[in-house]
N, C-alpha and C positions, 0 to 999 in steps of 0.2 A: 504494500500500500504506500502510495506517495504521500509524504507529509507536506502540507502546505508551507510555502516559504514564509518565514516570520516577518513581521513588519520591521522597518529600519530601527525603531527605538523600542524601549521597554514597553511591553504590553502587560495588562493586568495578569497576575499569576493564574487566576481561574481560567482565563482564555488560553494561556500557555499550556496548562494542564489538560484542558479539553482538546486542544489541537494535537497534543501528543498521546492522548488517550491514557494518561497516567492516573490509574486508580491506586489508592493506598492499599498496600498488602499487609495483612496481619502477620504473615510469616516473617516479614522484614521489620516488624515493629514500627511501621510508618504511620505518622500522623502529621499532616502538612500544616505548617504555620504560615498563614497567608497575609496577615495584617502587617502592612509595611511600618506602621507606627511601633508595633511590638518588636519587629525584627531590628529596627533602627535603635530601639532602646537597648536591646541585648548587645548589639555591637558597641554601643556607648558604654555599657557596664564593664567592658574589657579595658577601659582606660585609654590613654593616649596610644594609638596604634601607629603613629608616625615612625617609619623605619622598621616596623615589626613585620615579620613574615608570619602569616596565619594559616594554620591547617584547619579545615572544616571537614568533619566526618558526617556523612549522611546528609548531603545538602538537599536531596529530594528535588523539588521543582525550582529551588534556588532563591527562596525568599530571603533567608539570612545571607546568602551569597551576595545578593544585590546590595544589601545593607553594608556588608564588608567592603565591597567595591566602592561604595559611596564614602567610606571612611578614608583615613590617611594611611591605611595599611600599605606597605610596600608591595607585597605579593600575597596572593591567596592560592592555596593548594586545596582543591576539593577532592575528597576521596569518597567514591560512591560505588556500591556493589550492584545497584540496579541499572541494567543497561538502558532501560527506558528513561530514567532520570539523567543518565550520562549524556544522552542526546540533548536534553534541555540545557544542561550546564555547559556542554560544548558549544551550543548556540550562543550562550551568554559570553563564553570566552572569546568568541569571534569578534565581539564588540568591546572587549576589555583592554585592548591595547597592550597585550602581553602580560598583564598583571594577574591573570587567572590561568592556572594549570589544572587540568582535569585528569584524575587517575582513577581508572576503573579497576577496583580491587576491594577485597574484604579487609577492612581496617584491623580486624583481629589478627590478621596474618602479616601485618606490615610493621616495621619500625619507623614510626612517623618522624623521628628525628633525622632520618636520612633524606627526607623529602625537601628540606629547605635549610639554609644556614641559620644560625643564631643571629640576632635575637628572634625567638619564635614563640608563638602561642597556639593553643588549641581553643577554638571558639566553635561550639556545635550544639545543635538540638539533637541529642543522641537518640538512636533507636532504643526503645524501652527494653528490648530483649537482650541487649549486649552492653548497656551503659555501665554496669558495675564492673564486669571484667575488663572493659576498656580502661576505666579509671584506674584500677589497681595496676594495670600495666604501665600507665603513664606515671603513676606515683613511684614506681621503681626507677624511673628516669627523671625524677622531679628536677634535678639540677639542670636538665637540658631545656627547661621551659621557663619563660618569664612569668607566665600566668596561664591558668586554665579557666575558661568561662563556659560552663556546661549546663545544659538543661536535662533534668531527670524527672521521673515521677516524684511527686512531693515527698512520699514516704522515704525514698532513697536519699533525697536532699536532706531530710531531717536526720537520717542515720549518719550521713557524712559529717554533719555539724553538731551532733548530739553531745551533751555534757555528761561526764561520769555520773552514774546514779540515775540517769533518766531512762525512760522506757525504750528509746531508740538507740541508746549507746551500745556499740558492739564493735566487732572486728573492723568493719569498714571505717568507722569514725576514728578508731585508734590509728590505723594506717594513714588516713588522710590528715589528721591533725598532727601526727608525729612528723610528717614531711612538709606540711603546708599550713598557712593561715587560712582558715575556711570561714565562709559566711554565706547565708542565703540572701541573695540580692534582689529577687523578684519572684512573685507568685503569678501563675498564669492559669486561668480557668479553662475547663474543657472546651467551652464554646469558642475559644480562640483558634481551635484546630479544625481541620477537615480531613477525615471524619473526627468528631469529638471523641477523645478517649474517655474511659469510665472513671478516671482519676484526675486530680489536679496535678499541675506540674510546677516546678520551681527552678530558677537559675541559681547555680552555686558558683561562687568565685573562689579559686584556690591560688594562693600566691606562695610559691615554694620558699621555705626557710633558707637562709644563707648557707647553713651547713647541713649537708645531706648524708644519710647513712650509705656505706658502701654496699655492694651486692651481698656480701656474706651476712652483714648485720640485718639487711632487709629480709633475707631469707629466714634468719633467726626470729625476727619479729613476726613474720607470717606464721611460723611454726608455733610460737608462743600464743599468739592470739587465736589461731585455729583451735588449739587445745583448750585454752581458757574459755572461749565462748562456744565451743562445740558442745559442751554439756553445762549450760548456764546455771542449772539448778544445783550443780555440785559445788561444794567448797573447793577452793583452789588446790588444796592438798590432794584431792582426788582427781580433779580435772587435769592437773599438770603432772600426774604421776608418771606418764611415759617420758617426761623430760627431766625428772629428778624430784618432783613433788616437794616434800617437806624440806629436803636438803637445799634445793634451789631457792625456795621461798625464804628459808632461814638466812641464807647467804645474802639475799636481797633485802632482808629486814622487813618482810611482809608476813603478816599473820595468815597461816594456812587455812583458817576458818572463814576467811573473807571469800566473796564471790567476785567473778571477773568484772561485773559492771560497777564495782566500787573502786576499782583501781584507776588512778589518773594516768596521763600519758607518761609522766616521768617514772612512775612505778613500772609500767610496761617496758619502758626503755631500759631500766635496770635489769629486768628479767631477760630481755632479749640479749643484752650484752653479756650477761653471765652464761646464758645458754650457748651463745656463739663461742665463748672461750672454752667452755666445757667440751663442746663438740669438736673443737680444734685440738684439744689436749690429747 
């Protein structure tokens, strides 16, 4: 089927979607954000983009991509797995004067730091079904990013930013706050999307700390938090038994009768460093 030639300037996103026959697919976690006011605000939440290279994951029909191109970003790299959406973003790239590169690939299989030089950011409305694993992968490389501005389901956003002792505090929050300064920047209702999801969404800003753990320490933290939160109802002496249990906790100065959700980031850091040293001994 021949796709009609696009008009010379930007057309409304709904018309672009209709022209390409781009229906949102549940299997890809797609919910398209069409309001240019909202996409412009998300781009603005990323701070001053002058001289920054931006990676966008899952651009879909390109609403946020348009906003990024309207910003001062030096270059935008759009990573999209859906061939139908790639055609739309490629069309947009043809009018972007070389500032937009389109890569058809699964972001889960890519090292995004290889796509553009520093300083670099990720700004994305992430597909709901892969948002969390993508974030954890980027946290492993937090030193490579100036900032991450990401949209998630609201529940995931709350987990990322949750304080110790709160209902949403868990492994994801520890990893995120250990490596970054985190905050919920914006809430977005279901009606802003096409089709509307069943849940609210939120934009989270993550600014990496100046000092980052090396790969061995990050692995140790992943192991400690997986064990600690894997059995939330257990006291730490039981949950951490495979990693040393009482002995590890005593060396860290932490009461073994406590539960994982009561530990702050500094206490998890102590446990991870001790576990790493023990594993290397």
